[in-house]
C-alpha positions in Angstrom: -0.4 0.4 0.4 1.9 3.5 -1.0 2.0 6.0 2.2 -0.7 8.2 2.9 -3.4 6.0 1.4 -5.9 5.0 4.0 -6.4 2.0 4.7 -10.2 0.4 4.2 -11.9 0.0 6.6 -15.7 -1.1 7.9 -16.6 0.2 10.9 -18.7 -1.8 13.1 -22.3 0.2 14.6 -24.2 -0.7 18.3 -27.0 1.3 17.6 -28.5 -1.0 20.4 -28.0 1.2 24.1 -25.4 0.5 26.6 -23.2 -2.4 28.0 -22.3 -4.8 30.5 -19.3 -6.1 30.8 -19.0 -9.0 33.9 -15.6 -9.6 34.9 -14.2 -6.4 33.4 -11.0 -5.8 35.7 -8.7 -7.1 34.3 -7.7 -9.4 31.4 -10.2 -10.9 28.2 -13.5 -8.3 30.2 -10.7 -5.3 30.2 -10.2 -5.3 26.8 -13.7 -6.1 25.9 -14.7 -2.5 27.9 -12.2 -0.8 26.2 -12.5 -2.0 22.9 -16.8 -1.4 23.9 -15.8 2.8 25.2 -13.7 3.1 22.0 -16.6 3.1 19.6 -18.2 5.0 22.5 -20.4 2.4 24.1 -21.2 3.6 28.0 -19.9 0.4 29.7 -20.8 -0.3 33.5 -18.1 -2.5 34.5 -18.5 -5.0 37.0 -16.3 -7.2 38.4 -15.5 -8.2 42.6 -14.2 -5.2 43.0 -15.2 -2.0 41.4 -12.6 -1.4 38.3 -10.6 1.9 38.6 -12.0 4.6 36.4 -9.7 4.2 32.5 -8.7 7.9 32.5 -8.9 7.3 28.7 -12.5 7.7 28.4 -14.5 10.2 30.6 -16.9 9.6 32.8 -20.3 9.5 30.4 -18.5 6.2 29.2 -18.4 4.2 32.4 -19.6 2.8 35.6 -17.2 0.8 37.9 -19.8 -1.5 40.5 -18.5 -4.0 43.2 -20.6 -7.0 42.6 -20.7 -10.4 42.3 -22.5 -12.5 39.3 -24.3 -15.1 42.2 -25.9 -12.3 43.8 -29.5 -12.4 44.4 -31.9 -9.5 43.1 -29.0 -8.5 40.7 -30.7 -5.2 39.0 -31.4 -4.1 42.3 -27.8 -3.8 43.4 -26.9 -2.0 40.4 -28.9 0.5 40.1 -26.5 2.9 40.8 -25.3 2.5 37.7 -27.7 3.1 36.1 -28.1 -0.4 33.7 -31.7 0.7 32.2 -30.2 1.8 29.0 -28.4 -1.7 28.8 -29.0 -3.1 25.4 -25.4 -5.4 24.8 -24.2 -8.0 27.7 -21.4 -9.7 28.0 -20.5 -12.4 30.6 -16.5 -12.7 30.8 -16.2 -13.9 34.5 -14.5 -16.6 35.1 -12.3 -18.9 37.6 -10.1 -21.8 36.9 -8.1 -23.4 39.5 -5.9 -26.4 37.9 -6.0 -29.0 40.3 -5.4 -32.2 36.8 -8.7 -34.4 37.2 -8.2 -37.1 40.6 -10.0 -35.0 43.6 -11.7 -32.1 42.5 -13.1 -32.1 46.0 -17.2 -30.6 46.6 -16.8 -26.9 46.9 -14.1 -27.1 44.1 -16.7 -28.3 42.0 -19.3 -26.0 43.0 -17.0 -22.8 43.0 -16.2 -22.9 39.3 -20.5 -23.4 38.0 -21.2 -21.4 40.5 -19.5 -18.1 38.7 -18.9 -19.8 35.4 -22.5 -21.1 34.3 -25.1 -20.2 36.9 -23.6 -17.0 37.7 -23.7 -16.2 33.3 -27.4 -17.4 33.3 -28.0 -15.3 37.3 -27.0 -12.4 34.2 -28.8 -13.0 31.5 -32.1 -13.7 33.6 -31.6 -10.4 35.8 -31.1 -8.6 32.4 -33.8 -10.0 30.8 -36.6 -7.2 31.0 -34.0 -5.2 30.6 -32.6 -6.6 27.1 -36.0 -7.2 26.3 -36.8 -2.9 25.9 -33.7 -2.6 23.7 -33.4 -2.8 20.5 -31.4 -4.8 19.2 -29.9 -6.2 21.7 -27.7 -9.3 22.1 -25.3 -10.9 24.4 -22.1 -13.2 24.5 -20.2 -15.0 26.8 -17.4 -16.2 27.1 -16.7 -20.1 26.9 -13.7 -21.6 26.1 -11.6 -24.4 23.7 -12.0 -26.5 26.8 -15.8 -26.5 26.3 -15.6 -29.0 23.2 -12.2 -30.4 23.3 -10.2 -31.8 26.6 -6.5 -29.8 26.9 -3.8 -30.9 29.3 -1.0 -29.2 29.0 0.0 -26.9 31.1 -0.8 -29.4 34.0 -0.7 -33.6 33.4 -4.8 -34.1 33.0 -7.3 -31.3 32.8 -9.5 -30.6 35.7 -12.6 -31.6 34.9 -14.9 -28.6 37.0 -13.4 -26.3 33.9 -14.5 -27.9 30.9 -18.0 -29.3 32.7 -18.2 -25.6 32.7 -17.4 -24.2 29.9 -19.1 -26.8 28.3 -22.4 -25.6 29.4 -22.0 -22.3 29.1 -22.0 -23.0 25.9 -25.5 -25.5 25.4 -26.8 -21.9 27.7 -25.3 -20.1 25.0 -27.7 -22.2 22.8 -30.9 -22.3 25.5 -30.4 -18.6 26.2 -30.4 -17.9 22.9 -34.0 -19.9 21.3 -35.2 -18.3 24.4 -34.8 -14.6 23.4 -34.7 -15.0 20.2 -38.9 -13.5 19.7 -38.0 -10.7 21.7 -35.2 -9.7 20.0 -32.2 -10.9 22.5 -29.4 -12.7 20.3 -27.4 -14.9 22.6 -23.3 -15.9 21.1 -20.4 -17.2 22.8 -16.5 -17.0 22.5 -14.5 -19.7 22.3 -10.9 -18.3 23.1 -8.0 -20.5 22.9 -4.7 -19.5 24.4 -4.9 -16.2 25.6 -2.0 -13.5 27.1 -3.8 -13.1 30.4 -2.2 -12.3 34.0 -4.0 -15.9 34.0 -2.1 -17.7 31.5 1.2 -15.4 32.9 0.2 -17.5 36.3 1.9 -21.0 33.8 4.9 -18.6 32.6 6.0 -16.4 29.8 3.3 -15.3 26.8 5.3 -13.3 24.9 6.6 -16.0 22.9 4.4 -20.3 23.5 5.9 -22.5 24.8 7.4 -25.9 23.3 5.1 -28.3 24.5 2.8 -25.7 22.7 3.9 -24.0 20.0 3.3 -26.7 16.8 -0.3 -26.9 17.7 -0.9 -23.4 17.5 -0.9 -23.1 13.7 -0.5 -18.7 14.4 2.0 -18.9 15.9 1.7 -16.6 19.5 -1.1 -16.3 22.5 -3.4 -13.6 21.7 -3.9 -10.7 22.7 -6.8 -10.0 24.3 -8.1 -7.0 22.4 -7.8 -10.5 19.3 -10.6 -11.4 22.4 -12.2 -8.5 22.4 -12.9 -7.8 18.1 -14.1 -11.4 18.7 -17.1 -9.7 21.2 -17.7 -6.7 19.3 -18.7 -8.1 15.7 -21.1 -10.6 17.5 -22.8 -7.6 19.4 -22.9 -5.5 16.3 -25.7 -4.5 14.2 -23.7 -5.9 11.5 -24.1 -9.1 13.1 -27.8 -9.3 13.7 -28.4 -12.4 11.9 -26.1 -14.6 14.1 -27.6 -16.2 18.0 -27.0 -19.4 19.4 -23.6 -19.5 17.3 -19.9 -20.5 19.2 -17.2 -18.9 17.5 -13.4 -19.6 18.1 -10.5 -17.3 18.7 -7.6 -20.5 19.0 -5.2 -18.9 16.4 -5.9 -22.3 14.6 -5.1 -24.9 17.8 -8.4 -26.8 16.5 -6.9 -28.0 12.7 -3.7 -29.4 15.1 
């Protein structure tokens, strides 16, 4: 491309209203919130601890809320952040305990299922009356490649409670898509592969793929959180108006190997 020539562009549009992103304090959730605010979408950023104001964006585009996705009466507890105009919901809150397969106790099973799966249902159910009034409206759940494939690279065997919670989240996505379609609410999921987040950094350097993983990712690198955020933004946008009940895998080609 010659110097000075403008880069061709096809912008995404968001005509529905505000957004709510759970798990927005760091990692993928933070990147999603930033992407939406960059597009001019007012975004409620929710996490166990209220995310600090982002200095790159004006106050009217952001609200930080300290709230657990498992909380009953979640919509009432969001009232201080003015959720009545929410048209986009992103369920990104999640936990993973690298336990391996054997001996996972009940408390760890329940914690993972309650946050990763039941928490997503809780937020969808709580926000459904608001989403029904919005037009258009869309939900994206952050699943995982582990929802449909056993992945055991950093540990000798997988953590069953995490994989089960994400597999359940994909079926919840389809159930919600069917239940809410008549109200004009689309529901999809995104399944990230290996992403350079603080959670991944707990296992080692994320600036380059480790030797055990490098041959398995044709793209040749970890995903950046923004790579996942851009996929989410597309599924929320007006340009994805005919997509519901689908899962978008963002794995750098891992599924091919």
